[in-house]
N, C-alpha and C positions, 0 to 999 in steps of 0.2 A: 336444413342439416348440412351440412360440406361431408362428404364419401369419404371414405377411413382408407389409409393408403394399403395396398395391397401386404402378403405377407410372403414376400421373395426369399425363402432358405435355401439356400444350397442343399442340394441332399433330399428335400423335401417330397414326398408327394402329392402332385396338385391336379385338382381335377380345374381343366380348362374348357368352358362355352364360349363360343362364338354364336353372335346373332345377325341379324342383314335390319340393316336398319329399317325400322318400322315393318321388321319380321319381311322385307323381303326377298326374293330365293339372291343366295349368293353364286351359285353355280347354278348354268343354262347350258352345258354339255357337258359328257364325258372327258372330253381334252378341259374344261375348266378344272375339271374335279382330279385330273391327272397332274396338273401341271401345279394345283395346288399341292399335291401329295408329293410328289417331285421334290418343290420348295422344302415344304416340310422337312422328307429326308436330310437335305443338305442342313437345315438349321440345324435339325437336333443333333447331327452328327456334329457341328462343330461349336455345338454348345456344350456335345458331351451329357446329353440327356439319355435318361431310356424311355422307349413308350411304349407301356402295356396295354394301352388297348386306345379304339379312335375310328370315328366314324365322322362320317359326309352324310348328311340330310340337306334338302334342296334350302332351306334359308338358315341354318346353323352346324354347326360343327362341336363332338367332343373328343376331349385328348385329353388320355390319363399318364401321365407321366414323372417320373422324377427327375428335379432338377437337376443339375451339374454347378460347375464350380460358381457359376456367374446368373447361378436362379434362373427366372423364366422370363424377367422382363425383354431381355436385349431379342432372344430367340422369337417371343411372341410380335415384338416392337417390326423385326425385319421381317416377319413370314407374312404380318399382316399389309405393311403398308406395300412390300414388294405383286403380293394379290392384288391386291384395290387398284394398281394402279398398271398391272397385265390385264384387269375384267374391267376397268375402262375404257382401256386403248380396244381389248378387242370386239367389245360390245357396244365400241363407238359411244358411249356413255360421258358424265360428269356427277360430280359432289359423293358426297360420304359414302359407303360400301356397308363399314359396318355398324352397330353402334357405340357409342362415344367409345364404352370400356368392355373389355371381355373382362366375364367375371372369373373368378381363381378361389377356388375354394382349396385351402390347404386341409389334406387328408391322414387320418393316422393310418398308417397302412396296415399295421398286423388286425386291427379289424375291417378296414372298408376296402381293402385293395380289390378281391375274387368278386364281394359281390360288384362293386364298381365297375369291375371290365365284363359280367356280365349285364349288368344294367345298359352301360352302353351299348354294348356289341346285338343288343335287342332293341334296338330303338328302330330298327329296320321293319323287323314284326310289328310291332308297336302302332308304328303308323300305317302298316295295312301295306309296305312295299314288297315283302314278302310273308309266305304263309305258311312255310314249315321248316324244319332245321335243315331240311337238304338243301333247299336252295338258299336256306341263309346259310351254308355251309362255302357255295362259290358264289355268292355277294360278293362285287370287287368293290364296293365302297364302306367298308369298313375290314377294321384288326382281327374278325373271327374268320377270315379265308384265313388270314395269315398263321395262325396257331394251330387251322387247322389243317395247315402245308399247301393249302388249294392255290395261294400266292403266296410270292416272297416279296419282303418289303428288308431290305439286310440291315433299316434303319430300326427295326421293328425287334423287342428284346422278349421275343416270344417263348427262349426257353425259361425265362426267371419267372412267366405264368402258368407252363407246364410245369416245373419242377415241384409246381404244387399240390400236382395229383400224379405224380408217381415218377421211378427213377428212369423208368424205362418209357421210350418215346412216345410209342403205339396202346401202351395201357393207360400216359398221362392224356394223351388224347383223347380216350373213352370214357375217364373220369373227368376231363374238362365238357366233353359231350352232353353228359347228361349232367351234370351242374348246371351248363343250359338250358337245359332242356326243361331241367326242374323251374326254371323260372318263366316257362313260354306264356304260362298264365298270369303273369304279373301286369301289372297296369302301372302306370307309372308314380314310381318311390320317391314322394318329396323328400324326404331324408338325405336320399343320393344325387340330387341336383345342388344340396345348400349348407350352408353350415349353423351355428347357432345350437341355445340350449336345446330347446325341444327337437332339431334336428337328430340331433347329435343321442338322445336320449329314447329318441324312438318317438316321439310324439306327444302333444301336450296334457295327456294323463299321467303321462310319467312324473312330469316335471311337478305338476298339482302333489303325486304320490308323496314324492320326497318332499317338497314343502312344507305335507302334515306332519311328515315325518322333525319337522325340525333340521333336515341335510338340505345342503347347497350344492351347487356345480359353480364352479368356474366355467364361461361362454362367451364367445367368440362367433360374430356371424360368418368371418372369413376363413375358420376350421370347424373342421367335422372329425368329432372325438369325444373322447368323455373328457371331466372335469382338470385331471392330472395330466393328460396330453397336452390339454389348450395352456394351462399353470406353464407346460415348463418349454412350452410354443412360445409366449408370450415372455416368460423369464428370459429365453435366447436373444427375443428383438430387443426387447428391453436395455439386456447391457450392451448393444450392441449401438444401440441410439443413445445409450448414457453418454457410451465414449465417443459415437461421432458431435454430442451435443458440447460434451467439454473441448473439443477440439475448435468446433466456431465461436462458442462463444470468447476463446483466447483470440480471437479475432485472425485464427489461421487462414488463409487463402490457398487456391490452389498458383500462383505466379510465388507464393512464399515457398510452398514444397519444389516447385521449380527451379527457383534461383538455389536452393540449397543443396538437393541433389545436383545441379549441374557444379557449381563451386567444390561440393567433395570431392567430384571425380575431375575437376579440371576441365570442364565442355563447357562452351559456347554457347548461350543461349539462344541466339538466333540460330546458331546453327542446326541444334536442337527440333527448335519449333520449323523451321522450314525442310523439312523434314529426312534431313542427312541419314544415312540406312549406317551409315560404320558401325562396325559390330559396339563400340566401347560408347557412341553416342545412343544406339539400340538398346543397350542396357540401362542407362540410366532414364529415359525413355520408361523401360518397364518399371525402375523402382518407383518412380513417383505416379505411375499409372496403380500398381497396387498399393499404395498410401492414397491416393486420393480415394480410392476403394472402399480401404479400411476403416482409414481414419476420417476421413470426410465422406463416408456412403454417395458418394456419386458416384452417376450411371455411365455406364463406358462412353456416351454419345460423346456426352456433355467434356469428358478428360478428352475424349478426342478432338472436341473443336479449340482446347487449350493448345491441343500438344501438335494441331495441323495433320493429322494423318487420320486415316478410318477408322470407323470402328472396330472393326473387326481387327487389325492394327493392334490396337488398346486390346482386347480379350485376349490374341495371343500373346502377346506382351506378359501380359498376368498371370496367364498360363506356367508360363516360361520359368515365370518368377517361384511360383506355388511347386512346380516338379521339383525345382533346387531345393526348396523348404522342405522338401521331404526324404530328401536324401539325406 
């Protein structure tokens, strides 16, 4: 059975899990970990994402963040591609570093944000890497230390988490710490590492109980949330995909959009594809990229290949169009 496409929705809360291939180590030294974090910071900043929790384990990574305007795909592709190349060069190895696909669960922020932050940050405790809360406060490879003010990561949104525990920073940190401490004895919580009906309802017994009452819940293994949340997400995704499908059924191609926008602006197609940086050409390129994303659902990398520029150029161009539309 083919795997279903990821739900890549702008402004949604995503729990990302990345594992080494065959559960092999993906970090061998502290330098590896630091380089991964440096690159993560660059990518989430460019993608305008908000990171709320993260942890680097020897064989896997957890990241909890709210996606920016262009979702998570570009951020994760660039991060993992860069890091795999770095790791292979540094450790003189070849071949794949990660499993074929990272896992992405779209989560109901209101219901699961704080539980996920705690669960992710307690990974080193469950693994026996640190044994006390005081040691966890200073553990460098988890976002917990940043929330506690022991480490600084400009790209991590610690304030968002702390405001859930109080308005004053000191009191908020104490409240957050108590919350984490309450979870110290918790083992693995399958509900917080996947989606689907059983996980969203907290166990199979809840599902059976609902069915006995004749009640049903919309569910999707890619989503962690109740039936109403799942239904809202799928409706948003469905409407977007339906619009894109109609465009494709009409036989519209990228080349058609390029020709149409160039003709409208009086810009030479060849000059545009050759990477001209004239403001008039850049503006047309931005409109083409925006239409390809909105109308056809194409990823930035594919649009970049058609327009002869880099993926980051496309992302920045679309951001400019979006900002102009907000004014």
